[in-house]
C-alpha positions in Angstrom: -86.7 76.0 -4.6 -84.4 74.6 -1.9 -82.3 71.7 -2.9 -82.9 68.7 -0.6 -79.8 66.7 0.6 -79.8 63.3 2.3 -76.6 62.0 3.7 -75.6 58.8 5.8 -73.6 59.1 9.0 -70.4 56.9 9.0 -67.4 56.4 11.5 -63.9 56.1 10.3 -61.6 54.0 12.4 -58.1 55.5 12.6 -55.1 54.0 14.6 -55.7 55.2 18.1 -52.4 55.1 20.2 -53.0 57.4 23.3 -52.0 57.9 26.9 -54.5 56.7 29.4 -53.2 59.2 32.0 -51.7 62.1 30.3 -51.2 64.0 33.6 -49.2 61.0 35.1 -47.1 60.7 32.0 -46.5 64.5 32.2 -45.5 64.5 35.7 -43.0 61.6 35.0 -41.4 63.7 32.1 -41.3 66.8 34.3 -39.4 65.1 37.0 -36.4 64.7 34.7 -36.3 68.5 34.6 -36.1 69.3 38.3 -32.3 70.1 38.2 -33.1 73.1 35.8 -35.2 75.0 38.4 -33.9 76.5 41.6 -35.7 77.7 44.7 -36.9 81.3 44.2 -36.6 81.3 40.4 -39.1 83.3 38.4 -40.3 80.9 35.7 -42.2 82.0 32.7 -44.5 79.3 31.2 -45.3 80.0 27.5 -48.7 78.9 26.2 -50.0 79.3 22.8 -53.3 79.6 21.0 -53.4 76.3 19.1 -56.1 73.8 19.9 -54.5 71.4 22.3 -56.4 68.6 24.3 -56.8 69.2 27.9 -54.6 72.5 27.7 -55.7 73.8 31.0 -54.9 70.6 32.8 -51.5 70.5 31.0 -50.6 74.1 32.0 -51.8 73.6 35.7 -49.5 70.5 35.8 -46.6 72.5 34.8 -47.5 75.3 37.3 -47.6 73.0 40.0 -44.5 71.3 39.2 -42.7 74.7 39.3 -44.2 75.5 42.6 -43.0 72.1 43.9 -39.4 73.3 43.2 -40.1 76.4 45.5 -40.0 78.6 42.4 -42.4 81.3 41.2 -44.3 80.5 38.0 -46.2 82.9 35.8 -47.8 82.4 32.3 -47.2 84.3 29.2 -49.3 84.2 25.9 -46.9 82.9 23.1 -48.9 83.4 20.1 -47.5 86.0 17.6 -50.4 88.1 16.0 -53.3 86.0 17.4 -55.8 87.7 19.7 -55.7 90.7 17.4 -52.2 91.2 18.1 -52.8 92.9 21.4 -52.0 92.1 25.0 -55.6 92.0 26.0 -56.7 90.0 23.2 -54.1 87.3 23.8 -55.0 87.1 27.5 -58.5 86.7 26.5 -57.6 83.7 24.2 -55.9 82.0 27.2 -59.0 82.8 29.2 -61.2 81.2 26.8 -59.3 77.9 27.2 -59.8 78.2 31.1 -56.2 79.6 31.6 -56.3 82.5 34.1 -54.5 83.5 37.1 -57.4 82.3 39.3 -57.7 78.8 37.7 -53.9 78.3 37.3 -52.8 79.6 40.6 -50.1 81.7 38.8 -50.5 85.3 37.2 -50.9 85.7 33.5 -48.6 88.4 32.2 -49.6 89.5 28.8 -47.6 92.1 27.0 -46.3 92.8 23.5 -43.0 94.5 24.8 -40.0 92.6 23.6 -36.1 92.7 24.0 -34.0 92.5 20.9 -31.4 89.6 20.9 -28.2 90.3 19.0 -27.9 88.1 16.0 -24.9 89.1 14.0 -25.1 88.2 10.3 -28.8 87.3 10.5 -31.1 88.8 7.7 -33.9 88.9 10.3 -34.0 90.6 13.7 -34.6 88.4 16.7 -36.9 89.3 19.6 -38.1 87.8 22.9 -41.1 88.6 25.2 -39.6 91.1 27.8 -41.3 89.2 30.7 -39.7 85.9 29.5 -36.3 87.6 28.9 -36.3 89.1 32.4 -37.3 85.8 34.1 -34.9 83.1 35.4 -36.0 80.7 32.8 -38.8 79.9 30.3 -40.8 76.7 29.8 -42.5 76.2 26.4 -45.6 74.2 26.0 -46.9 73.3 22.5 -48.4 70.7 20.3 -46.2 69.4 17.5 -48.1 69.0 14.4 -47.9 69.4 10.6 -48.1 73.1 9.6 -50.8 74.6 7.6 -48.5 76.8 5.4 -45.4 74.9 4.7 -43.5 71.7 5.2 -40.0 71.0 6.5 -38.1 69.4 9.3 -39.7 71.9 11.8 -43.3 72.9 11.3 -45.7 73.5 14.2 -44.1 72.9 17.7 -41.6 74.1 20.2 -39.1 75.4 17.6 -41.7 77.7 16.0 -43.1 78.7 19.4 -39.7 79.7 20.7 -39.5 82.3 17.7 -42.9 83.5 16.6 -44.6 82.7 20.0 -41.9 84.1 22.3 -41.2 86.9 20.0 -44.9 88.2 20.0 -46.2 90.2 17.3 -42.9 91.9 16.4 -41.2 88.6 15.6 -44.2 87.4 13.8 -44.0 90.5 11.4 -40.4 89.9 11.0 -40.4 86.3 10.1 -43.6 86.6 7.9 -42.0 89.6 6.0 -39.9 86.8 4.3 -43.1 84.9 3.2 -42.8 81.1 3.3 -39.0 81.3 3.0 -39.1 82.9 6.5 -41.2 80.2 8.0 -39.2 77.3 6.4 -35.7 78.7 6.4 -35.4 81.5 9.1 -37.2 79.9 11.9 -34.7 77.1 12.7 -31.7 79.4 13.0 -33.6 81.9 14.7 -34.6 79.2 17.2 -31.1 78.1 17.6 -30.0 81.7 18.5 -32.9 81.8 21.1 -31.8 78.6 22.7 -28.2 79.9 22.7 -29.3 82.7 25.2 -29.9 80.0 27.8 -33.3 81.7 28.7 -35.3 78.6 27.6 -34.8 75.8 30.1 -37.0 73.1 28.4 -40.1 72.5 26.4 -43.0 70.1 26.8 -43.9 68.8 23.4 -47.3 67.2 22.8 -48.5 65.0 20.0 -52.1 64.1 19.5 -53.7 61.2 17.6 -56.4 61.5 14.8 -59.0 61.7 17.6 -57.5 64.8 19.2 -56.2 62.8 22.1 -52.8 63.1 23.7 -50.6 60.3 22.6 -47.2 61.6 23.3 -45.8 63.8 26.0 -42.1 64.6 25.9 -40.1 67.0 28.1 -37.0 68.3 26.1 -34.1 70.4 27.4 -33.5 73.4 25.2 -30.4 71.8 23.9 -32.3 68.8 22.6 -35.2 70.3 20.9 -33.8 70.9 17.5 -32.6 67.5 17.4 -35.7 65.7 18.8 -38.6 67.6 17.4 -38.4 66.3 13.7 -39.1 62.8 14.9 -42.1 64.0 16.8 -43.4 65.7 13.7 -43.0 62.4 12.0 -45.3 60.7 14.6 -47.8 63.7 14.2 -47.8 63.3 10.5 -48.4 59.6 10.5 -51.4 60.0 12.9 -53.2 62.8 11.2 -56.9 62.3 10.4 -58.1 62.3 6.8 -61.2 62.3 4.6 -62.4 58.8 3.6 -62.0 59.6 -0.2 -59.8 61.6 -2.3 -62.4 63.0 -4.7 -65.5 65.0 -3.7 -67.8 67.4 -5.4 -68.7 69.3 -2.2 -67.3 69.3 1.2 -69.5 70.9 3.9 -67.8 72.2 6.9 -70.0 73.1 9.8 -67.4 75.4 11.6 -63.9 76.8 11.3 -61.7 78.7 13.6 -58.1 79.4 14.9 -58.6 76.7 17.7 -59.3 74.2 14.9 -56.3 75.0 12.7 -53.8 77.9 12.4 -55.5 78.5 9.0 -59.0 78.3 10.3 -59.3 75.3 8.0 -56.6 72.8 7.8 -55.2 73.0 4.2 -53.7 69.5 4.7 -57.2 68.0 5.1 -59.0 69.8 2.3 -56.2 69.8 -0.3 -55.9 73.6 -0.7 -53.0 75.8 0.2 -53.5 79.1 -1.7 -50.2 80.7 -0.9 -48.7 82.4 -3.9 -45.6 80.5 -5.0 -46.3 77.4 -2.9 -47.6 74.2 -4.5 -51.0 72.9 -3.8 -51.4 69.5 -2.0 -51.6 66.4 -4.3 -54.9 65.4 -2.6 -57.8 65.4 -1.9 -59.5 67.0 -4.8 -62.7 68.9 -3.9 -64.5 71.0 -6.4 -66.4 73.2 -3.8 -66.0 73.8 -0.1 -68.8 75.5 2.1 -68.2 76.8 5.5 -71.1 77.5 7.8 -70.1 78.9 11.1 -67.1 80.1 13.3 -66.2 78.5 16.6 -66.7 80.5 19.7 -63.0 80.0 20.6 -61.9 81.8 17.5 -63.1 85.2 18.9 -64.3 86.4 15.5 -61.0 85.4 13.7 -62.3 84.2 10.4 -58.7 83.6 9.0 -58.8 81.0 6.3 -62.2 82.0 4.6 -60.2 82.3 1.4 -59.9 78.6 1.4 -63.6 78.2 1.0 -65.9 78.8 -2.0 -69.1 79.7 -0.2 -69.7 80.8 3.5 -72.9 81.8 5.2 -74.2 85.0 6.4 -74.1 83.6 9.9 -70.3 83.1 9.7 -69.7 86.5 8.1 -71.8 88.2 10.8 -69.6 86.7 13.5 -66.4 87.8 11.8 -64.4 90.4 13.5 -62.5 92.1 10.5 -60.0 93.8 12.9 -58.9 90.7 14.5 -59.0 88.7 11.1 -57.1 91.3 9.0 -54.3 91.7 11.6 -53.8 87.9 11.4 -53.9 87.8 7.7 -51.7 90.8 7.0 -49.1 89.7 9.5 -48.9 86.3 7.7 -48.7 88.0 4.4 -50.8 85.2 2.8 -53.6 87.7 1.7 -55.5 85.1 -0.4 -56.5 83.3 2.6 -58.4 86.3 3.8 -60.6 86.6 0.8 -64.2 86.7 1.4 -66.1 84.1 -0.7 -69.6 84.2 -1.9 -71.9 84.7 1.2 -75.2 82.7 1.2 -78.1 83.7 3.2 -78.8 80.1 4.4 -77.0 76.9 4.9 -79.2 75.3 2.1 -78.4 78.2 -0.3 -74.6 77.6 0.3 -74.9 74.0 -0.8 -77.1 74.8 -3.7 -74.6 77.4 -5.1 -71.8 75.1 -4.4 -73.5 72.3 -6.4 -74.2 74.7 -9.4 -70.4 75.3 -9.5 -69.5 71.7 -10.0 -70.4 71.5 -13.6 -67.9 69.9 -16.1 -67.6 69.4 -19.9 -70.1 66.5 -19.3 -72.7 68.9 -17.9 -74.1 69.8 -14.5 -73.7 67.3 -11.6 -76.9 65.5 -11.0 -77.7 66.2 -7.2 -78.5 62.4 -6.3 -75.1 61.5 -7.9 -72.9 64.1 -6.3 -70.0 63.1 -4.1 -70.7 65.1 -0.9 -69.3 64.9 2.6 -70.1 66.9 5.7 -67.7 67.3 8.7 -67.8 69.1 11.9 -64.4 70.7 11.3 -61.1 69.8 9.8 -59.8 68.6 13.3 -62.6 66.0 13.9 -62.9 63.4 11.1 -63.8 60.3 12.9 -67.6 60.8 12.3 -69.1 62.4 9.2 -71.8 62.3 6.8 -71.6 61.2 3.2 -73.8 60.9 0.2 -74.9 57.7 -1.5 -72.1 58.2 -4.1 -69.4 58.3 -1.6 -71.0 55.5 0.5 -71.0 53.3 -2.5 -67.2 53.7 -2.8 -66.2 53.0 0.8 -68.9 50.5 2.0 -67.3 47.4 3.0 -64.0 48.9 4.2 -62.7 47.5 7.5 -62.1 51.1 8.7 -65.7 52.3 7.9 -68.8 51.7 10.0 -72.2 52.8 8.7 -74.2 54.4 11.6 -77.6 54.6 10.3 -79.9 55.5 7.3 -79.8 58.7 5.2 -81.2 61.8 7.0 -81.9 65.1 5.6 -79.3 67.9 6.2 -81.6 71.0 6.0 -84.6 72.2 8.0 -87.6 73.7 6.0 -86.0 77.1 6.5 -82.6 76.0 5.2 -80.7 75.5 8.3 -78.2 72.6 8.8 -79.6 69.9 11.0 -78.6 66.3 12.2 -75.2 67.6 13.2 -74.7 65.2 16.2 -71.0 64.7 16.5 
């Protein structure tokens, strides 16, 4: 018998600083970089695979800026092992974001060929994309945000992109061979060595608010990136979205993917890390997590299923194991690639998750369960919650109740009422 589930839609209000005209703000920032580009220069624009609001518009703005200096821009994917760790796959990731030679007015040159940069005394080797190395200069574009694997002064941003992004699959394997130590301790000096080559002209750092909107655009010369990025990371951390409560029996996640988070599901949101030797987040505390689908933009990459307890057959059938395994093995965080229990329907996933929430006091009574349903871990302004959760948060100034309880499953066990 299918377990029924009725949840109420709510809206969370987060602080919402944002740029009304991100393109204008970006144009103003780029103007300060004009002296770095000379007529006739061949300029590589490095673009990653992380979800960035209006990424195609941002890249086109940079392309147009370079052209306005009478220089010749081209675009390179800067994304380590993503796209299955292949040149074709990485070009495909950019194309899925609307970034192609035709749309940008600049060629996309995707290759895994790298040049090794001398780094005397380094325990790790240092690489750079050959197209980037042979250009007259590189411009980095990336979002600065809290990382999904580790925490430190430099997490996701221009510093990391200059290493693992520009260094392609070869550099990703090199850094990840050191585990989390490589990410936290080896990326900063490796980035510094790359900046010392003079190949990177500047970077465009983007920070987004809790609504996935651009709130900061900052153009930084290569020599300023190491100094300035930590403060941008602080801004990003202060403006992260979050769940409305710290304790849940079940979290239902409609979809996951690499465009949502580097880990598919953001560990900072669900309170699970699952990297051997690394501490688990202090909060939130969630007994069971179900995930029901993959985004189209993840291209079958189901990296992060190991953070869930139950997934659906629909999600599993969309998984490209070749692409997923390449990403997982490169990262060395194998537990995140574990395949959870696979449920035939959405409703069955929830039922099995509910059964796992027993305690010494006995099984959780369904009508008393603390349940939340979210679209994904990037979008948390609107979500569905059970009566037990609603009773805890009703009356808070940051919470708006949007309607009456509605059923979550159709008669054939499919998730419904997912209007986000």
